[in-house]
N, C-alpha and C positions, 0 to 999 in steps of 0.2 A: 431399308436397303432396298433398291429399288429390283421388279420384277425381272428374273433374266429367263429370257427364252429358252425351252429345253430341246438342245439339238447337238447331232454329234458328225463331227470332221465327214464330209463330200468323201466316201470312198470307204467308210468303217459302216459296220454295223452291228448291232445289238442280235442277240440270242437266247430265243424263249426256253424254257425246258424241254419243250416238244424238240426244239430246232437241235439243243445240245443235247439231247437222246439221239437224234440219226445222226450227226456229227461224231458225236464216241463210239457210234456202230461204225465208222469209217473207221477212225483212228483203230479202234481195237481191233476191227477185221486187219489192218496192215500190220499193227504192230506181231498178229499173231503168227503172218507169213512170214516179217523179216526175222524174226527167233526164231523159225525154221530152219531157215535159213542160215542160222549161226551169229547171225547182227545182233548186237549189244548197243544199248540206247546212250545217249553223252546229252547236254544240252549245255547251252554257250549262252551269255547277256544279251538283254535285247540292243545294247549299245556296244559297238565296236571302236575301237581309237579310228580317225578317219583317214589316216595313214593307212590303214589297213585295209579297206575298201577302195579306195579311191586307186584308179586304173585299173584295177581287176576287170572292168564291166566295158568300158571302151569308154567317149564322150559321152554316148548317148546314156548310161547306167551312172556316170558320176553327176549325170544333172538332173534323175531322178530319183538319189538320196534323199531323205531326210535329214538335214541335218539339226544338231543339238547344241544351242546355245550355251556358249560357258557360264558358271555361276558369278555370280557377282557384277560388279560396275564394270563389262565386258568391252565396255566404249573407251574407258578410260585413257587408253594406250592410241588411239584412234584419232586422227585430226580431224579438227573440228569440220572443218570441210569436206563433208560424207561425196560431194559431188564431184569430187578431184580421185576419190580412188576407186579403180576398178571392181567389180564385183566379186574375185580370185581373190585378190590380195586380204578384200576386206573380211571375206570368208575365213582364209587362211588367221586372222585376228581374232573373230569371236567366237570360233567354234573349235574343239578338239577331237569330236566325238561323231559318232551318225547311229541311227539306225540302222541294224542290218539291210542289205538289200538282199541277201540268199543264205542259203545255208551251208553253202560249199568253201566259199572262204572264210568263213568263220571255223568251220572243221578244219581247214591247213591250217590254219593259227593255231589252232588250240593242237594238234598233230605235233608240231614244232616244237611248243612252251613244253608238250606233255612226252617228249618222244624218250625219256629215261622210264617211263613208266607202262609204256603198250610195249604189247609183242606184235610183233609185222606176222603175215599179215593183217593189219590192224580193222577188223570192221564194225561199221556202226551205223546206227539208224536215228535219227534225230527227226522232233516231231514239234516245231517251233514257229510263230507267227514271224513275216517280215513285211519290209515297208519300201512302197514305191510309189513316187510322185506321180502315177500315168493319171491320166484321164479315164475318171468312173466310167464304166460301163458292164451289158452284163457279161458275168465269165470273168469280169479284172476290177481288182479293188485296187486302194490303198492298203491296207492291213487286210492279209489273208496267211494262211498255213502251206508249210509246205512240208512234205513226208520225205525225207532223202535217206536213201542208202547207198553206203559208199563203203569204198574198201583201198587201202592204200599199202603200196610194200609190196603188192604184187605185179606184174607185166601179163599174166596168162590171160590170154583170152577167152578162158573158160568161165571168169570170170562176168564177161559179155554174155556169154551164153545164161547165165545164170540171172543176172541182171533181168533179160528176154524171158524166164520162166518165170522170177518174182510177177512181173508184170500179169502176165496170162495168167496166174495164179491166183493174184490179190484180185483185181478189178473181176473175174469170174467168181467171185467167193462174193462179191459186192452184186452181183445181178448181173452185171451185164455180159452179153452173150455174141456181140455182132462188134469187134474193133482190132483194129488196125496198128501193130509195129513197126513204124517205118525206122530203115537205118541206112547209115551213109558212112563216111570212113573222110575225114579232115586233109587225111593226105591225098583221097582221091579227087579233094577240093583243090589241093595245092598242086597237083598235077596237071587238074584245070589248068589253072591259072599261069601254069609253065608253057603248057602248049599255046595259048592266047599269046604268047612275052611278055606276061604280066605279073611277075613273081612277086614283085617285092607291091602290088596289088591286091592280093590273098585277104585281106583283112576288109577291104571296101566292096570283096567280090561276095564273102561271107554275108557282112551285114544287108547288102542289097538283096542277097537271093533267099534270107531268114525272112523278108518282107513279101515273099511270092503268093501266099493265101492272101493276102492283106491286098496287097497293089497289082497285083496279077502281072504277067509278063510285061508288059506296056511299061510298066511302074517299075519295075525291077532294070529293064531297059534305058529309062530315064534318067534314074539315079546313075548308074553307072557310066553313059555317056559323062555327067554332070563331074566322073569320078577320073576321068582319061581314057574309058575305055572306046576304042571304035568303032562306029558300023561294023567295020568288018570281023571285030572282035566278040559281036553279038549275035551275028550270022552265024558265028563258028560253036557259038555258045548253045544256041536257041536248040538244036536237035539233041544236044547232051543232057540239057535239063529234062526234056521230053524225050528223053528215052523209053521206048515201052519193051513189053516182051516179059519173059519170067524171070525172078532172080538170078539164075544161072546163064540165061540171056543178053540178059545188060552187062553182066560181068565178062561175058564172053568179047561183047563188043567193046567195052571199054578196054580191052587188055588192047587191042588192036590201037584204039584211038590213040591212050596213053604208052603206048609201046617205048617211048623217048624220054619217059620222066620215069625214074627209077622209086621217086616218093608215090608217085601215082600207083604203080605197080604193087609196091608194100601194101597200098591201101587196099588197092582190089584182094592182095590175100589174105589180111588182118578180116574183111568179110568173109572169105571162103571159111577160115578157120571159125569165126563164128559160126555159118552156118551148118558146118559140120559135126560141132559142140550139139549145135541144136537138132540134129538127126538121130543122137541118143535121149531126150526128150519128149515126153508126151504132151503137148500144149494143148490144154481144152478150147481156146477160142479164138487164138490172137489167131491173125494173120499177118505175116512177114511181110514187109515189100521193100524194096531197094530201091530208095528215091534221093536222085541226085539233087533233086532242090533243097536237099535240107541241109541246114549249114548251121543252125543254134549260132544264133551273134554273138554269143559270149566269148570274148578272146582266146579265153588259158585253155579251151579241148584240143588237142593236139593227133587224136583216134579218132576210133569209132563214134558215132553220137547217134541216139536216139529222139524219136518223138513218137507220143500215143495219140491216136485220135478214136473218138467210138463214131460208129459209123450209124447208131439209133437214135442221135439228136444232132442239131447244130448246133456245137461247140467248137473252140478252138481246140488246141492240145490239153489234154487232161494229165501230163505227163514229159517228161525229156530229163536227156543228162548223153553221159559219155566219157572219153577218158581225157586226163589232163597231166601232162608228165611234168609240169614245172611248176606248179602251182606251189608249191612249199618251198621252192625254190628261190619267189620272190622273199621268202621271209628266212633265208639263211641256209635251209636244209637240200643242198642238194641232191638229184638222182633217185626220189622218190616219187614212184608213179602212180597214178591212183585213179580210180575208174568208180561213177557213181550216178544213181539217175532219183527223180524227184518225181510224184505224185503231188499234182496238183489238187488239193481239197476241197477248195471252195468249187472248184469246174465241175466235182466228183459229186458234188452234193447237189450242185445246181442239176447235174443231168439226170441223178438216181431220183428226185424229187420228180423232175420230168416225165420220167420211166415209170412213176409211183413203183418205187422200189424197195423203198424205204416200209419196213412189215410193223406192226404193231408193236413186235418184241423189242425192237428198236426205240419205242418211246415209253414203253413200260418202267416203271422201277419199282414203284409198289405193287406187291401179289395179293394182299387182300385189304382191305379196310372193315376194319370192327365197329359197326354199326349201335348205337346204344339210343335206346328208349325211356332212361330217365336217370335221375343221380345214381340212385343205388347198383344200375345196370353199370354205368362211368366207372364205379369204383369196383366193380366184380370184375370189371374187362379188364386191368388194368393187370390182372397178374395172367390172363391170356395171353395179353400184347407181350410180357416179357416174355415168357415160356415158347411165343412164337421166334421172338429177335431172339432166344438163347439158341434155336435152332436154326439159325442164318437164314429166317425167313423174313422176307422186308416186308412189314408189316405197319401200317398207320391203325390210330385211334382217334374217331371222329369223336370231339368235345360236347358231351352235354348239352343241350339248349338250342337244338335246332330239329327240325321234322325229318322222318325218315327220307321222306321224297327227295331231300336234299343232298342228304348223306347220301342218295344214291345217286344223285346227279353230279356231286362232285368224284364218286369212284369213274363212272362216264367218262367225266371231262380228263380225267387223269388215264384214262387207259388201264384202271384196275381189274384186274380180270375176276375175282372172288371178292366177296364181302361175308361179313360173319354178322348177322343178327343176333342182339344180347336182349332180350324182354325179362320177363317176371316168370314168364315160363322155363327161360334157357336155365336162368339162375335156380331154379328149383330143381329141374331133372338133370341138369350139368350136361346136355343134348344139345348144340347150338344149332342154331340154323345156319346154315353153311350154301349159301346162293351161286353160281354161276352167270356171271355179269353179262357174257354173250348170249348164251341158250335160257336165259331165268329161270333153269332147272333148282329145285331148292330141296337139299336132303337135312336133317336133324342128326347130328354127328358129335361124339365127344372129340375133345380137343386132339386126344394122340390119332383119330380116324385123319383129322384134315391135316396134320401136320401130314401126316403119310402122303395124301391127295395132294397137296401143296410140292411134296420133294419130288414128287413124279411129272411136274408140269412144266 
């Protein structure tokens, strides 16, 4: 058999033990906050039916989905001259499944399928990988984890305010100290489209605005002109998108501008309501900013929308979400509103790594390493090892056959905080050498005393 080059697909990554410790630190921190706010965990399959996902993310989203080929001879019913078949027709013949593009649409599908089993409002969190055929770059991968928190069956804007509080608490607990939670409302954007005389072009408007950070206003202008907007529309739009002042000042200006749009005014009132709820919350480090350029290009949002950016590192958004009123309706369950947010775990990881915010504790798994100087000492240490583990202390025994220097290096490489050294003297007296690997301090202690110290660290 010929040798095969060891590679992985572009946009995917391996994670070593240290990285997994750091990633689990992120996941565990988020889960703790999610549970605190009353959310329960679910999981959905990596693959969904293609029909479930298609049409939920716009044309661009449909193009970025990873389709899964049907099993067996999937070309048996296809015309032999494949060049005569359009790609969309071919796709429908050879694939019926796709890797999930996000967690929100599968969640909506889950709610519909399990509607008789859940109590409303249903609050769930989900931490699983998703796949998108984006061009790989820093902070953007083809396989990446999303950490979603959603509630369906409640139209209260208290949920939106609590999501802002969840962002603030979770990111603060991860060590971030300067980040902005941007908020807007799709109804405001609809109102803007209406006063521009382009209500039917709301999708084109939001898709273009969603690219503002990447392509600048000139790029947005070019895209909108190509979609049928006029130069006069652009001139009318520019001061709106670049509106300055406090959140209240922006809203008061918008009231005048959108006075003829009931939908736009409703969006303004919803933002006011969320901000009023937030007045009763104590936020730690988040700055709340009304940003009228925030559009969130996904088509299913209908109300408040969010995006989170760190001001401590150069990175795109590290979270986002919003309200969706019609998503379950696509699967036959009408009238069930929902709202949710997502944390971009991979981007958050890159930010924490850049800012050196991972602690040694996030890398450490084993608390203590037992090092032995001989074969008899190895046999003796087995009972010590078992006694520590029965006390729920994470312990390892380094097998006999290696010099003590290498055993110590192993402990340092794994960020193991303590070592127990067992030689003939330790076996004779029952007092074990207990070493702090950080300070180098050593003590002669009985196993009960060691257990006590390890339990308090």
